[in-house]
N, C-alpha and C positions, 0 to 999 in steps of 0.2 A: 739506067746507071747513075747513080748520087755520087759526087765528088763533094769530099768535105775540104774545107778549108784548114790548113794549118799555122799557114802564117803568110802574112799581107806584107809587100813591102812597097816602098813608094821611092820613084828615083825624079822627082820633081816634077815629072809632067804625067807618066803614068803608073797604074798601081797595078803590081804582078802578084798574081796567086799560085801558092804552093799548094797542088793539091794532094790528095790521098795515093795517087799513083805516082807520086815523086817528081812531077813536071811541074816547071811554070807555066802559069798561062798570062796574057794579058786580059784583062778583065774584059774588056770589050770584045773578047772571042769564047767567053765562057757563057754559055746560056744555061738558064734551068738551074744554076749555081745553089746547092743547099747549104746553107750556114749554120753550124752550131752555135747554138744558143743556150748557155747556162741559166737556170732557174734564180730570179732573185723575190725575196719577201716583200709581202705588203706592209703596209702600216698595221702596227698592232690594232685588235679589237678594244671597246672599252670594255672594263671589267663586269663581270655577270654579277647579277644579285647575290649577296650571300645568302648561303646556305641555310642559315640561321639567324635569328636576331640577336642573339647572345649566348656566352657562353663559348664560343669559339666554332666557327664554321669555316668554310674556304668559298673562293670566288676565282673565276676563270678569267682570261682573256686569250684570243688565236691571232693569229695570223695565216694566211695563203701565201704559196708558192708560185704567185702568177703576175711579178711586177720584173721581168717578165716570167713566163712558165718556161720550163725547160722546152727547147726545139733541136731536132735533127740529132739527136744525142748528148744534148748538151746535158751540165750535170745538174741533179737538183739541188735545192738549197739545203745547206747545212744547218743544222740546229734543231731544234724544236718548235715545233708549229702552235703550240699550247704553252702557257706559264699558270700557276696557281699560287695562290696565296691565301695565309690566314685572316680572318674578318671577325670584325664583332666579336672581340676577345672580351671584352667586359663582362662579367660574372650576372647570370640571370638575377632579378629581381625574386625572392623568395616569401610568399605570404606566409604570415604567422597560421599557427594552428595551436588548436587548446589542447592543454593535457587533459587527464581523467580527473574528475571530482574527487575533492578529498573528502574522508570522513566527514559527518555531522558532527560540530562541537558540542560539548556538554551543554546541556539546558541551561539558560538563564537562572532559572527557578527551579526547585523541587515541585512546587505545584502551584496551581491557581493561574496558568498560564503564562510562559514565557517563550523565548525565541532561541532557534541555533541556526548556526550558519555551515556554509563548506563553499570553499573556494575552486579554482581552476588558474592556470596560468597560459598565459600565451607564448609557450617554449617549445610546442612539439610538431614544429620546429618554430624559434623565433624567427620575428621579420628579418630578411636581411637584403641589403644591396637595393634599398627602395622599395621592399615587398609591402604589402598591405598588412596593416594590424587585424588582429583576431575580430571577428565581428560576434555583438552578444555580449552579456554580462559575464564578469570575471567574479561574482558571488551571488548566491542564493540564499533565503532565508525563509524559515517556515516557523509554524508555532507548535509548541511542545509543552507537555506536563499539564494540560489543559484539566484535567480534574480540579475540584475543588479541595483547599487546602483543609485540615482538620484543624478544627478550633476547640481546644480545651476549654473545660468549665471554668466559671470565675464567680465567685460568693458574692452575694448580694450583702447588704450592708444588715447587722445584728437589730432584729426588732426590739422594742422595748421590753424590759422586766415583766412578766406577768406578776399580778396581785398575788401577796403570799396567799400561801394554802392555809394560815391560821393567822389570829390576830396576838397571838402570845404563847410561850412555851416552845419556840420551835416549829418553822414549818419549811417550806421551800418553795420558790419561783423560778420560772423559766424565759430563757428567750432563744430566738431562731434566725436561723437566715437560710437562704435558697439559694442552690446552684443553678442562678439563673442570668449572672452578668459577666460572660453570657454563659448560656446552656451550651452545654456538649454539642457538636455537628462534624457531621463527615468524619466521623469515628476518632473526633477529638476525647481526650481522659476526662473522666468525671472529676469532679473537686475533691480533693483531696482534704481529711479532718472532719469534724462533725458537724452537723448540720445544726445541733441544740447545745446549749449550756445551761446548767441550773446552778443554784447556789443556796445556801439556808438563809433563813428570815425571822422577823419576828422571834428572837431567843430569848427575849425577855421572859422572867417568871410569870405567870398568870396571878391575878390577886385573887384572893379567898372572902367570903362573908364572916370567917372565924375572928378577922382583925375589927369587923364592924360591933355596932353596939347589938348586943344579944337580941335588943327588942326586934332589929330591923329584920330578924330571921322571921317573925310573923306579920310583916308588913311589907307594903310595894315602897321600897327606897332604892334610891339612885346616889351612888358617890362617885368623884373623879379622880382619877389615880394618874398622875403625869407618868409618862415612859420616855419621853426625851424631851428636846426644846420646843419641839412645835406641836405633838402630839400628846393627847391623854384617853385614856381608855374609860370608858362609863362603866361602872359595875352597878347591876341591879339586882339586889338580893330578893328573892319571892320566896316566902316559906321556907328557906334554908339553900335555895338553889340561884345559881349565879349568871346573868346574864350580861355579855361582855358588847359593847360598841364601841365607837371609835368618836372623839370630839376633837376640832381644833380650838386650838388655844387661841 
């Protein structure tokens, strides 16, 4: 049989025990007495490692009902044996991510080789809370419109006038130019306008033998006729026919 203590009295010399049977006993007479012991909490343990490194997690601590443990029908410890708290509530670093590439820009030239660019932004997402910036270039460049440009033709200088077609009586003379300064290339336009020009020349009236001494018609005779400030025409009448040449004054 077990006897449970309900109360203890002390009279200055001896202690008396009131047992579960409703009797008082001198403790010297009670053998193998079972004392009811209520449980008591141990100290709290350290907090456990947080469940996450950032962004908000939890950690726990515990205690045991063993200081002392309940005995002989004693009451268990009241309260919780564990506690939990939030930890590492700072936002996690977010590394930056690239957006899609933009379209290529218009080529810098229409022919002959230029460049065009495209870009992307480190905003998908943008770096946050100490996260790393995107790695790699934010721009790219490539060659474009590399075909040779058309070159339109250009006229050379005019040539000198050709010799007049006649010495008197009105003739013509010509000058020319060529489409080679530069020549048309890569589909360029040909030169516009004429490649030749013509003008009248030596419009003065030709002399005749009728104005000479009639006797010259039967001999080889030469006379000089001035036609301008610098030149004269030599007229040779041979048996009624005239041969015309040029002389310098």
